[in-house]
Backbone as XML, in Angstrom:
<?xml version="1.0"?>
<chain id="A" units="angstrom">
  <residue number="1" name="MET">
    <atom name="N" x="-39.069" y="-43.843" z="7.606"/>
    <atom name="CA" x="-39.823" y="-43.930" z="6.275"/>
    <atom name="C" x="-38.806" y="-43.462" z="5.247"/>
  </residue>
  <residue number="2" name="HIS">
    <atom name="N" x="-38.398" y="-44.292" z="4.302"/>
    <atom name="CA" x="-37.635" y="-43.784" z="3.105"/>
    <atom name="C" x="-38.695" y="-42.794" z="2.279"/>
  </residue>
  <residue number="3" name="ALA">
    <atom name="N" x="-38.102" y="-41.566" z="1.632"/>
    <atom name="CA" x="-38.957" y="-40.701" z="0.720"/>
    <atom name="C" x="-39.609" y="-41.475" z="-0.439"/>
  </residue>
  <residue number="4" name="PHE">
    <atom name="N" x="-39.047" y="-42.511" z="-0.920"/>
    <atom name="CA" x="-39.875" y="-43.147" z="-2.055"/>
    <atom name="C" x="-40.848" y="-44.113" z="-1.396"/>
  </residue>
  <residue number="5" name="ASP">
    <atom name="N" x="-40.652" y="-44.467" z="-0.193"/>
    <atom name="CA" x="-41.985" y="-45.353" z="0.509"/>
    <atom name="C" x="-42.942" y="-44.211" z="0.674"/>
  </residue>
  <residue number="6" name="VAL">
    <atom name="N" x="-42.858" y="-43.039" z="1.114"/>
    <atom name="CA" x="-43.740" y="-42.052" z="1.346"/>
    <atom name="C" x="-44.506" y="-41.518" z="0.017"/>
  </residue>
  <residue number="7" name="LEU">
    <atom name="N" x="-43.621" y="-41.465" z="-1.120"/>
    <atom name="CA" x="-44.063" y="-40.784" z="-2.511"/>
    <atom name="C" x="-44.688" y="-42.157" z="-3.001"/>
  </residue>
  <residue number="8" name="GLY">
    <atom name="N" x="-44.553" y="-43.159" z="-2.840"/>
    <atom name="CA" x="-44.917" y="-44.311" z="-3.748"/>
    <atom name="C" x="-46.381" y="-44.495" z="-3.545"/>
  </residue>
  <residue number="9" name="ASP">
    <atom name="N" x="-47.036" y="-43.753" z="-2.419"/>
    <atom name="CA" x="-48.352" y="-44.176" z="-2.409"/>
    <atom name="C" x="-49.238" y="-42.872" z="-3.183"/>
  </residue>
  <residue number="10" name="PRO">
    <atom name="N" x="-50.221" y="-43.268" z="-3.886"/>
    <atom name="CA" x="-50.827" y="-42.361" z="-4.813"/>
    <atom name="C" x="-51.661" y="-41.290" z="-4.019"/>
  </residue>
  <residue number="11" name="VAL">
    <atom name="N" x="-52.125" y="-41.767" z="-2.802"/>
    <atom name="CA" x="-52.962" y="-40.622" z="-1.781"/>
    <atom name="C" x="-51.979" y="-39.693" z="-1.394"/>
  </residue>
  <residue number="12" name="ARG">
    <atom name="N" x="-50.859" y="-39.979" z="-0.898"/>
    <atom name="CA" x="-49.877" y="-39.189" z="-0.566"/>
    <atom name="C" x="-49.595" y="-38.274" z="-1.564"/>
  </residue>
  <residue number="13" name="ARG">
    <atom name="N" x="-48.975" y="-38.775" z="-2.868"/>
    <atom name="CA" x="-49.011" y="-37.895" z="-3.884"/>
    <atom name="C" x="-49.874" y="-36.847" z="-4.254"/>
  </residue>
  <residue number="14" name="ARG">
    <atom name="N" x="-50.936" y="-37.189" z="-3.970"/>
    <atom name="CA" x="-52.326" y="-36.445" z="-4.079"/>
    <atom name="C" x="-52.306" y="-35.381" z="-3.538"/>
  </residue>
  <residue number="15" name="ILE">
    <atom name="N" x="-52.232" y="-35.686" z="-1.834"/>
    <atom name="CA" x="-52.356" y="-34.745" z="-0.824"/>
    <atom name="C" x="-51.219" y="-33.891" z="-1.116"/>
  </residue>
  <residue number="16" name="LEU">
    <atom name="N" x="-49.782" y="-34.243" z="-1.506"/>
    <atom name="CA" x="-48.815" y="-33.306" z="-1.790"/>
    <atom name="C" x="-49.053" y="-32.334" z="-2.972"/>
  </residue>
  <residue number="17" name="GLU">
    <atom name="N" x="-49.732" y="-32.804" z="-3.883"/>
    <atom name="CA" x="-50.362" y="-31.954" z="-4.949"/>
    <atom name="C" x="-51.173" y="-30.789" z="-4.375"/>
  </residue>
  <residue number="18" name="LEU">
    <atom name="N" x="-52.054" y="-31.125" z="-3.679"/>
    <atom name="CA" x="-53.100" y="-30.317" z="-3.199"/>
    <atom name="C" x="-52.277" y="-29.210" z="-2.353"/>
  </residue>
  <residue number="19" name="LEU">
    <atom name="N" x="-51.425" y="-29.608" z="-1.362"/>
    <atom name="CA" x="-50.858" y="-28.808" z="-0.707"/>
    <atom name="C" x="-49.799" y="-27.874" z="-1.368"/>
  </residue>
  <residue number="20" name="ALA">
    <atom name="N" x="-49.348" y="-28.362" z="-2.695"/>
    <atom name="CA" x="-48.367" y="-27.558" z="-3.185"/>
    <atom name="C" x="-49.253" y="-26.168" z="-3.929"/>
  </residue>
  <residue number="21" name="GLU">
    <atom name="N" x="-50.370" y="-26.358" z="-3.942"/>
    <atom name="CA" x="-51.161" y="-25.114" z="-4.317"/>
    <atom name="C" x="-51.554" y="-23.941" z="-2.955"/>
  </residue>
  <residue number="22" name="GLY">
    <atom name="N" x="-50.903" y="-24.497" z="-1.721"/>
    <atom name="CA" x="-51.234" y="-23.406" z="-0.966"/>
    <atom name="C" x="-51.766" y="-24.322" z="0.386"/>
  </residue>
  <residue number="23" name="GLU">
    <atom name="N" x="-51.523" y="-23.492" z="1.591"/>
    <atom name="CA" x="-52.107" y="-24.080" z="2.860"/>
    <atom name="C" x="-53.396" y="-24.572" z="2.747"/>
  </residue>
  <residue number="24" name="LEU">
    <atom name="N" x="-53.733" y="-25.831" z="3.392"/>
    <atom name="CA" x="-55.147" y="-26.174" z="3.405"/>
    <atom name="C" x="-55.531" y="-26.925" z="4.890"/>
  </residue>
  <residue number="25" name="THR">
    <atom name="N" x="-56.671" y="-26.922" z="4.937"/>
    <atom name="CA" x="-57.187" y="-27.517" z="6.356"/>
    <atom name="C" x="-57.085" y="-28.982" z="6.235"/>
  </residue>
  <residue number="26" name="ALA">
    <atom name="N" x="-57.158" y="-29.537" z="7.209"/>
    <atom name="CA" x="-57.240" y="-31.103" z="7.160"/>
    <atom name="C" x="-58.609" y="-31.526" z="6.652"/>
  </residue>
  <residue number="27" name="GLY">
    <atom name="N" x="-59.484" y="-30.736" z="6.881"/>
    <atom name="CA" x="-61.005" y="-30.935" z="6.461"/>
    <atom name="C" x="-61.038" y="-30.922" z="4.764"/>
  </residue>
  <residue number="28" name="ALA">
    <atom name="N" x="-60.294" y="-29.889" z="4.332"/>
    <atom name="CA" x="-60.432" y="-29.504" z="2.530"/>
    <atom name="C" x="-59.614" y="-30.526" z="2.009"/>
  </residue>
  <residue number="29" name="VAL">
    <atom name="N" x="-58.416" y="-31.030" z="2.666"/>
    <atom name="CA" x="-57.782" y="-32.211" z="2.147"/>
    <atom name="C" x="-58.416" y="-33.435" z="2.075"/>
  </residue>
  <residue number="30" name="SER">
    <atom name="N" x="-59.079" y="-33.643" z="3.360"/>
    <atom name="CA" x="-59.952" y="-34.940" z="3.374"/>
    <atom name="C" x="-61.254" y="-35.044" z="2.572"/>
  </residue>
  <residue number="31" name="GLU">
    <atom name="N" x="-61.620" y="-33.828" z="2.252"/>
    <atom name="CA" x="-62.904" y="-33.998" z="1.325"/>
    <atom name="C" x="-62.420" y="-34.173" z="-0.191"/>
  </residue>
  <residue number="32" name="VAL">
    <atom name="N" x="-61.236" y="-33.561" z="-0.582"/>
    <atom name="CA" x="-60.941" y="-33.883" z="-1.970"/>
    <atom name="C" x="-60.536" y="-35.446" z="-2.027"/>
  </residue>
  <residue number="33" name="VAL">
    <atom name="N" x="-59.586" y="-35.891" z="-0.804"/>
    <atom name="CA" x="-59.040" y="-37.197" z="-1.090"/>
    <atom name="C" x="-60.176" y="-38.186" z="-1.088"/>
  </residue>
  <residue number="34" name="ARG">
    <atom name="N" x="-61.142" y="-38.037" z="-0.075"/>
    <atom name="CA" x="-62.130" y="-38.904" z="0.094"/>
    <atom name="C" x="-63.101" y="-39.339" z="-0.917"/>
  </residue>
  <residue number="35" name="GLU">
    <atom name="N" x="-63.182" y="-37.830" z="-1.778"/>
    <atom name="CA" x="-63.893" y="-37.922" z="-2.867"/>
    <atom name="C" x="-63.224" y="-39.028" z="-4.150"/>
  </residue>
  <residue number="36" name="GLU">
    <atom name="N" x="-61.995" y="-38.564" z="-4.376"/>
    <atom name="CA" x="-61.275" y="-38.904" z="-5.260"/>
    <atom name="C" x="-60.960" y="-40.484" z="-5.200"/>
  </residue>
  <residue number="37" name="PHE">
    <atom name="N" x="-60.600" y="-41.008" z="-3.891"/>
    <atom name="CA" x="-59.941" y="-42.327" z="-3.617"/>
    <atom name="C" x="-61.220" y="-43.206" z="-2.966"/>
  </residue>
  <residue number="38" name="GLY">
    <atom name="N" x="-62.050" y="-42.723" z="-2.327"/>
    <atom name="CA" x="-63.087" y="-43.358" z="-1.853"/>
    <atom name="C" x="-62.656" y="-43.799" z="-0.268"/>
  </residue>
  <residue number="39" name="ILE">
    <atom name="N" x="-61.710" y="-43.191" z="0.134"/>
    <atom name="CA" x="-61.373" y="-43.706" z="1.438"/>
    <atom name="C" x="-61.666" y="-42.761" z="2.689"/>
  </residue>
  <residue number="40" name="SER">
    <atom name="N" x="-61.593" y="-43.562" z="3.757"/>
    <atom name="CA" x="-62.207" y="-42.787" z="5.122"/>
    <atom name="C" x="-61.462" y="-41.529" z="5.556"/>
  </residue>
  <residue number="41" name="GLN">
    <atom name="N" x="-62.295" y="-40.632" z="6.223"/>
    <atom name="CA" x="-61.448" y="-39.556" z="6.880"/>
    <atom name="C" x="-60.211" y="-40.138" z="7.839"/>
  </residue>
  <residue number="42" name="PRO">
    <atom name="N" x="-60.550" y="-41.058" z="8.665"/>
    <atom name="CA" x="-59.390" y="-41.531" z="9.487"/>
    <atom name="C" x="-58.231" y="-42.125" z="8.488"/>
  </residue>
  <residue number="43" name="ALA">
    <atom name="N" x="-58.552" y="-42.574" z="7.473"/>
    <atom name="CA" x="-57.434" y="-43.178" z="6.383"/>
    <atom name="C" x="-56.764" y="-41.722" z="5.959"/>
  </residue>
  <residue number="44" name="VAL">
    <atom name="N" x="-57.562" y="-40.828" z="5.466"/>
    <atom name="CA" x="-56.858" y="-39.612" z="5.174"/>
    <atom name="C" x="-55.900" y="-39.007" z="6.083"/>
  </residue>
  <residue number="45" name="SER">
    <atom name="N" x="-56.492" y="-38.974" z="7.395"/>
    <atom name="CA" x="-55.494" y="-38.607" z="8.679"/>
    <atom name="C" x="-54.336" y="-39.170" z="8.734"/>
  </residue>
  <residue number="46" name="GLN">
    <atom name="N" x="-54.355" y="-40.496" z="8.465"/>
    <atom name="CA" x="-53.291" y="-41.318" z="8.630"/>
    <atom name="C" x="-52.233" y="-40.968" z="7.653"/>
  </residue>
  <residue number="47" name="HIS">
    <atom name="N" x="-52.565" y="-40.650" z="6.418"/>
    <atom name="CA" x="-51.644" y="-40.263" z="5.242"/>
    <atom name="C" x="-51.119" y="-38.832" z="5.859"/>
  </residue>
  <residue number="48" name="LEU">
    <atom name="N" x="-51.773" y="-37.908" z="6.319"/>
    <atom name="CA" x="-51.350" y="-36.686" z="6.748"/>
    <atom name="C" x="-50.418" y="-36.928" z="7.691"/>
  </residue>
  <residue number="49" name="LYS">
    <atom name="N" x="-50.581" y="-37.965" z="8.574"/>
    <atom name="CA" x="-49.453" y="-38.103" z="9.660"/>
    <atom name="C" x="-48.239" y="-38.718" z="9.263"/>
  </residue>
  <residue number="50" name="VAL">
    <atom name="N" x="-48.421" y="-39.597" z="8.214"/>
    <atom name="CA" x="-47.082" y="-39.997" z="7.591"/>
    <atom name="C" x="-46.372" y="-38.834" z="6.697"/>
  </residue>
  <residue number="51" name="LEU">
    <atom name="N" x="-46.972" y="-38.216" z="6.141"/>
    <atom name="CA" x="-46.432" y="-36.846" z="5.447"/>
    <atom name="C" x="-45.809" y="-36.020" z="6.471"/>
  </residue>
  <residue number="52" name="ARG">
    <atom name="N" x="-46.632" y="-35.732" z="7.439"/>
    <atom name="CA" x="-46.169" y="-34.622" z="8.790"/>
    <atom name="C" x="-44.806" y="-35.447" z="9.404"/>
  </residue>
  <residue number="53" name="GLU">
    <atom name="N" x="-44.744" y="-36.956" z="9.689"/>
    <atom name="CA" x="-43.662" y="-37.283" z="10.428"/>
    <atom name="C" x="-42.575" y="-37.723" z="9.572"/>
  </residue>
  <residue number="54" name="SER">
    <atom name="N" x="-42.621" y="-37.739" z="8.179"/>
    <atom name="CA" x="-41.508" y="-38.002" z="7.322"/>
    <atom name="C" x="-41.127" y="-36.336" z="6.794"/>
  </residue>
  <residue number="55" name="GLY">
    <atom name="N" x="-41.498" y="-35.521" z="7.446"/>
    <atom name="CA" x="-41.050" y="-34.140" z="7.052"/>
    <atom name="C" x="-41.643" y="-33.566" z="5.770"/>
  </residue>
  <residue number="56" name="PHE">
    <atom name="N" x="-42.345" y="-34.231" z="5.092"/>
    <atom name="CA" x="-43.077" y="-33.716" z="3.615"/>
    <atom name="C" x="-44.108" y="-32.643" z="4.108"/>
  </residue>
  <residue number="57" name="ALA">
    <atom name="N" x="-44.590" y="-32.681" z="5.112"/>
    <atom name="CA" x="-45.546" y="-31.693" z="5.143"/>
    <atom name="C" x="-45.819" y="-31.109" z="6.787"/>
  </residue>
  <residue number="58" name="THR">
    <atom name="N" x="-46.084" y="-29.838" z="7.012"/>
    <atom name="CA" x="-46.115" y="-29.281" z="8.137"/>
    <atom name="C" x="-47.361" y="-28.963" z="8.586"/>
  </residue>
  <residue number="59" name="VAL">
    <atom name="N" x="-47.689" y="-28.714" z="9.638"/>
    <atom name="CA" x="-48.974" y="-28.493" z="10.384"/>
    <atom name="C" x="-48.749" y="-27.238" z="11.316"/>
  </residue>
  <residue number="60" name="ARG">
    <atom name="N" x="-49.937" y="-26.457" z="11.402"/>
    <atom name="CA" x="-50.062" y="-25.239" z="12.345"/>
    <atom name="C" x="-51.476" y="-25.309" z="12.610"/>
  </residue>
  <residue number="61" name="ALA">
    <atom name="N" x="-51.506" y="-24.796" z="14.048"/>
    <atom name="CA" x="-53.028" y="-24.629" z="14.450"/>
    <atom name="C" x="-53.156" y="-23.027" z="14.130"/>
  </residue>
  <residue number="62" name="ASP">
    <atom name="N" x="-54.738" y="-23.168" z="13.778"/>
    <atom name="CA" x="-55.095" y="-21.753" z="13.473"/>
    <atom name="C" x="-56.535" y="-21.790" z="14.330"/>
  </residue>
  <residue number="63" name="GLY">
    <atom name="N" x="-56.434" y="-21.453" z="15.572"/>
    <atom name="CA" x="-57.744" y="-21.909" z="16.306"/>
    <atom name="C" x="-58.028" y="-23.082" z="16.383"/>
  </residue>
  <residue number="64" name="THR">
    <atom name="N" x="-58.997" y="-23.825" z="16.204"/>
    <atom name="CA" x="-59.651" y="-25.146" z="16.318"/>
    <atom name="C" x="-59.112" y="-25.896" z="14.759"/>
  </residue>
  <residue number="65" name="ARG">
    <atom name="N" x="-58.687" y="-25.004" z="14.132"/>
    <atom name="CA" x="-58.127" y="-25.847" z="12.730"/>
    <atom name="C" x="-56.901" y="-26.126" z="12.381"/>
  </residue>
  <residue number="66" name="ARG">
    <atom name="N" x="-56.468" y="-27.173" z="11.721"/>
    <atom name="CA" x="-55.138" y="-27.573" z="11.498"/>
    <atom name="C" x="-54.928" y="-27.478" z="10.071"/>
  </residue>
  <residue number="67" name="LEU">
    <atom name="N" x="-53.890" y="-26.185" z="9.799"/>
    <atom name="CA" x="-53.417" y="-26.008" z="8.403"/>
    <atom name="C" x="-52.189" y="-26.828" z="8.210"/>
  </residue>
  <residue number="68" name="TYR">
    <atom name="N" x="-52.345" y="-27.356" z="7.006"/>
    <atom name="CA" x="-51.261" y="-28.339" z="6.276"/>
    <atom name="C" x="-50.485" y="-27.600" z="5.228"/>
  </residue>
  <residue number="69" name="ALA">
    <atom name="N" x="-49.263" y="-27.699" z="4.999"/>
    <atom name="CA" x="-48.484" y="-27.056" z="4.056"/>
    <atom name="C" x="-47.558" y="-28.022" z="3.551"/>
  </residue>
  <residue number="70" name="VAL">
    <atom name="N" x="-46.763" y="-27.915" z="2.576"/>
    <atom name="CA" x="-45.708" y="-28.699" z="1.991"/>
    <atom name="C" x="-44.696" y="-28.280" z="2.515"/>
  </residue>
  <residue number="71" name="ASP">
    <atom name="N" x="-43.853" y="-29.089" z="3.037"/>
    <atom name="CA" x="-42.308" y="-28.791" z="3.412"/>
    <atom name="C" x="-41.512" y="-29.224" z="2.195"/>
  </residue>
  <residue number="72" name="ALA">
    <atom name="N" x="-40.710" y="-28.513" z="1.658"/>
    <atom name="CA" x="-40.059" y="-28.665" z="0.402"/>
    <atom name="C" x="-38.712" y="-29.376" z="0.666"/>
  </residue>
  <residue number="73" name="GLY">
    <atom name="N" x="-38.226" y="-29.507" z="1.982"/>
    <atom name="CA" x="-36.875" y="-30.042" z="2.513"/>
    <atom name="C" x="-36.707" y="-31.543" z="1.988"/>
  </residue>
  <residue number="74" name="PRO">
    <atom name="N" x="-37.509" y="-32.403" z="2.094"/>
    <atom name="CA" x="-37.547" y="-33.804" z="1.578"/>
    <atom name="C" x="-37.530" y="-33.835" z="0.035"/>
  </residue>
  <residue number="75" name="LEU">
    <atom name="N" x="-38.388" y="-32.910" z="-0.500"/>
    <atom name="CA" x="-38.480" y="-32.759" z="-1.857"/>
    <atom name="C" x="-37.283" y="-32.262" z="-2.623"/>
  </residue>
  <residue number="76" name="ARG">
    <atom name="N" x="-36.478" y="-31.601" z="-1.997"/>
    <atom name="CA" x="-35.034" y="-31.386" z="-2.345"/>
    <atom name="C" x="-34.228" y="-32.493" z="-2.152"/>
  </residue>
  <residue number="77" name="GLU">
    <atom name="N" x="-34.208" y="-33.196" z="-1.202"/>
    <atom name="CA" x="-33.243" y="-34.416" z="-1.295"/>
    <atom name="C" x="-33.685" y="-35.361" z="-2.630"/>
  </residue>
  <residue number="78" name="VAL">
    <atom name="N" x="-35.078" y="-35.418" z="-2.680"/>
    <atom name="CA" x="-35.365" y="-36.476" z="-3.634"/>
    <atom name="C" x="-34.918" y="-36.001" z="-5.056"/>
  </residue>
  <residue number="79" name="ASP">
    <atom name="N" x="-35.060" y="-34.486" z="-5.327"/>
    <atom name="CA" x="-34.617" y="-33.923" z="-6.270"/>
    <atom name="C" x="-33.026" y="-34.011" z="-6.626"/>
  </residue>
  <residue number="80" name="ALA">
    <atom name="N" x="-32.290" y="-34.129" z="-5.607"/>
    <atom name="CA" x="-30.802" y="-33.903" z="-5.597"/>
    <atom name="C" x="-30.570" y="-35.805" z="-5.804"/>
  </residue>
  <residue number="81" name="TRP">
    <atom name="N" x="-31.103" y="-36.391" z="-5.276"/>
    <atom name="CA" x="-30.989" y="-38.124" z="-5.644"/>
    <atom name="C" x="-31.326" y="-38.229" z="-7.131"/>
  </residue>
  <residue number="82" name="LEU">
    <atom name="N" x="-32.254" y="-37.529" z="-7.690"/>
    <atom name="CA" x="-32.793" y="-37.954" z="-9.072"/>
    <atom name="C" x="-31.691" y="-37.148" z="-10.413"/>
  </residue>
  <residue number="83" name="GLU">
    <atom name="N" x="-31.039" y="-36.075" z="-9.572"/>
    <atom name="CA" x="-30.120" y="-35.495" z="-10.519"/>
    <atom name="C" x="-29.264" y="-36.298" z="-11.384"/>
  </residue>
  <residue number="84" name="ARG">
    <atom name="N" x="-28.518" y="-37.517" z="-10.620"/>
    <atom name="CA" x="-27.863" y="-38.198" z="-11.178"/>
    <atom name="C" x="-28.361" y="-39.183" z="-12.429"/>
  </residue>
  <residue number="85" name="PHE">
    <atom name="N" x="-29.703" y="-39.235" z="-12.582"/>
    <atom name="CA" x="-30.406" y="-39.784" z="-13.508"/>
    <atom name="C" x="-30.801" y="-38.915" z="-14.799"/>
  </residue>
  <residue number="86" name="ARG">
    <atom name="N" x="-30.870" y="-37.600" z="-14.235"/>
    <atom name="CA" x="-31.346" y="-36.804" z="-15.425"/>
    <atom name="C" x="-31.028" y="-36.938" z="-16.836"/>
  </residue>
  <residue number="87" name="GLY">
    <atom name="N" x="-29.712" y="-37.317" z="-16.817"/>
    <atom name="CA" x="-28.750" y="-37.204" z="-18.160"/>
    <atom name="C" x="-29.588" y="-38.348" z="-18.931"/>
  </residue>
  <residue number="88" name="PHE">
    <atom name="N" x="-30.086" y="-39.560" z="-18.494"/>
    <atom name="CA" x="-30.688" y="-40.523" z="-19.147"/>
    <atom name="C" x="-31.883" y="-40.054" z="-19.997"/>
  </residue>
  <residue number="89" name="TRP">
    <atom name="N" x="-32.775" y="-39.582" z="-19.258"/>
    <atom name="CA" x="-33.988" y="-38.712" z="-20.022"/>
    <atom name="C" x="-33.698" y="-37.572" z="-20.769"/>
  </residue>
  <residue number="90" name="ASP">
    <atom name="N" x="-32.681" y="-36.599" z="-20.345"/>
    <atom name="CA" x="-32.611" y="-35.390" z="-20.857"/>
    <atom name="C" x="-32.253" y="-35.371" z="-22.388"/>
  </residue>
  <residue number="91" name="GLN">
    <atom name="N" x="-31.131" y="-36.812" z="-22.827"/>
    <atom name="CA" x="-30.757" y="-36.993" z="-24.136"/>
    <atom name="C" x="-32.064" y="-37.528" z="-24.809"/>
  </residue>
  <residue number="92" name="ARG">
    <atom name="N" x="-32.811" y="-38.216" z="-24.166"/>
    <atom name="CA" x="-33.780" y="-38.926" z="-24.755"/>
    <atom name="C" x="-34.888" y="-37.789" z="-25.261"/>
  </residue>
  <residue number="93" name="LEU">
    <atom name="N" x="-35.021" y="-36.995" z="-24.480"/>
    <atom name="CA" x="-35.995" y="-35.556" z="-24.719"/>
    <atom name="C" x="-35.575" y="-34.756" z="-25.665"/>
  </residue>
  <residue number="94" name="ASP">
    <atom name="N" x="-34.174" y="-34.497" z="-25.570"/>
    <atom name="CA" x="-33.484" y="-33.852" z="-26.868"/>
    <atom name="C" x="-33.629" y="-34.478" z="-28.028"/>
  </residue>
  <residue number="95" name="ALA">
    <atom name="N" x="-33.578" y="-35.689" z="-28.166"/>
    <atom name="CA" x="-33.859" y="-36.534" z="-29.508"/>
    <atom name="C" x="-35.186" y="-36.493" z="-30.071"/>
  </residue>
  <residue number="96" name="LEU">
    <atom name="N" x="-36.055" y="-36.683" z="-29.035"/>
    <atom name="CA" x="-37.526" y="-36.349" z="-29.261"/>
    <atom name="C" x="-37.782" y="-35.131" z="-29.922"/>
  </residue>
  <residue number="97" name="GLY">
    <atom name="N" x="-37.210" y="-34.068" z="-29.135"/>
    <atom name="CA" x="-37.322" y="-32.746" z="-29.865"/>
    <atom name="C" x="-36.861" y="-32.623" z="-31.338"/>
  </residue>
  <residue number="98" name="THR">
    <atom name="N" x="-35.656" y="-33.036" z="-31.388"/>
    <atom name="CA" x="-35.194" y="-33.014" z="-32.710"/>
    <atom name="C" x="-36.132" y="-33.767" z="-33.910"/>
  </residue>
  <residue number="99" name="GLU">
    <atom name="N" x="-36.570" y="-35.104" z="-33.508"/>
    <atom name="CA" x="-37.409" y="-35.667" z="-34.366"/>
    <atom name="C" x="-38.729" y="-34.767" z="-34.671"/>
  </residue>
  <residue number="100" name="LEU">
    <atom name="N" x="-39.047" y="-34.175" z="-33.611"/>
    <atom name="CA" x="-40.471" y="-33.572" z="-33.875"/>
    <atom name="C" x="-40.302" y="-32.433" z="-34.587"/>
  </residue>
  <residue number="101" name="ALA">
    <atom name="N" x="-39.200" y="-31.585" z="-34.785"/>
    <atom name="CA" x="-38.806" y="-30.638" z="-35.449"/>
    <atom name="C" x="-38.450" y="-31.177" z="-36.936"/>
  </residue>
  <residue number="102" name="ARG">
    <atom name="N" x="-38.085" y="-32.317" z="-37.252"/>
    <atom name="CA" x="-38.024" y="-32.672" z="-38.659"/>
    <atom name="C" x="-39.102" y="-32.838" z="-39.282"/>
  </residue>
  <residue number="103" name="GLY">
    <atom name="N" x="-39.819" y="-33.474" z="-38.168"/>
    <atom name="CA" x="-41.474" y="-33.871" z="-38.802"/>
    <atom name="C" x="-42.292" y="-32.609" z="-39.103"/>
  </residue>
  <residue number="104" name="ARG">
    <atom name="N" x="-42.040" y="-31.614" z="-38.369"/>
    <atom name="CA" x="-42.653" y="-30.445" z="-38.534"/>
    <atom name="C" x="-42.098" y="-29.705" z="-40.023"/>
  </residue>
  <residue number="105" name="ARG">
    <atom name="N" x="-40.784" y="-29.727" z="-40.162"/>
    <atom name="CA" x="-40.233" y="-29.196" z="-41.427"/>
    <atom name="C" x="-40.677" y="-30.218" z="-42.565"/>
  </residue>
  <residue number="106" name="ARG">
    <atom name="N" x="-40.760" y="-31.284" z="-42.264"/>
    <atom name="CA" x="-41.195" y="-32.205" z="-43.578"/>
    <atom name="C" x="-42.669" y="-31.908" z="-44.046"/>
  </residue>
  <residue number="107" name="ARG">
    <atom name="N" x="-43.604" y="-31.631" z="-42.954"/>
    <atom name="CA" x="-44.896" y="-31.383" z="-43.135"/>
    <atom name="C" x="-45.116" y="-29.970" z="-44.004"/>
  </residue>
  <residue number="108" name="THR">
    <atom name="N" x="-44.257" y="-29.160" z="-43.296"/>
    <atom name="CA" x="-44.488" y="-27.665" z="-44.059"/>
    <atom name="C" x="-43.785" y="-27.680" z="-45.421"/>
  </residue>
  <residue number="109" name="SER">
    <atom name="N" x="-42.764" y="-28.540" z="-45.681"/>
    <atom name="CA" x="-42.482" y="-28.501" z="-46.974"/>
    <atom name="C" x="-43.173" y="-29.197" z="-48.083"/>
  </residue>
  <residue number="110" name="ARG">
    <atom name="N" x="-43.992" y="-30.326" z="-47.320"/>
    <atom name="CA" x="-44.990" y="-30.841" z="-48.400"/>
    <atom name="C" x="-46.270" y="-29.975" z="-48.628"/>
  </residue>
  <residue number="111" name="GLU">
    <atom name="N" x="-46.598" y="-29.460" z="-47.506"/>
    <atom name="CA" x="-47.752" y="-28.447" z="-47.713"/>
    <atom name="C" x="-47.685" y="-27.269" z="-48.611"/>
  </residue>
  <residue number="112" name="GLY">
    <atom name="N" x="-46.568" y="-26.688" z="-48.680"/>
    <atom name="CA" x="-45.817" y="-25.915" z="-49.527"/>
    <atom name="C" x="-46.453" y="-24.398" z="-48.762"/>
  </residue>
  <residue number="113" name="PRO">
    <atom name="N" x="-46.001" y="-23.271" z="-49.553"/>
    <atom name="CA" x="-46.224" y="-21.891" z="-48.978"/>
    <atom name="C" x="-47.498" y="-21.503" z="-49.035"/>
  </residue>
  <residue number="114" name="ASP">
    <atom name="N" x="-48.324" y="-21.991" z="-50.087"/>
    <atom name="CA" x="-49.539" y="-21.471" z="-50.422"/>
    <atom name="C" x="-50.434" y="-21.898" z="-49.520"/>
  </residue>
  <residue number="115" name="GLN">
    <atom name="N" x="-50.458" y="-23.316" z="-48.548"/>
    <atom name="CA" x="-51.484" y="-23.694" z="-47.752"/>
    <atom name="C" x="-51.338" y="-23.200" z="-46.313"/>
  </residue>
</chain>
């Protein structure tokens, strides 16, 4: 499965957000995702499986628990692919920053030093 196919699903993106905060048990992930998305535990398990098989997550046994964590490798590959497009939005963000600064200067000059 292609990285963007994996990341295209909001449930899987949410699971990665949770795992980015640190290692979690399958049960802890399932509890949050089931509450937020209203899906079953087996459905959450399927999403964890996709993340694991595509390399976005790792799992390790800790007794009877399974602890999941983010594997940054595929995310670095996505980041490298996106790098060629950053120039498009960097220029626009720089222009936005310039316009915001102009607006602040105008507001400050209208308000005057007394206010």
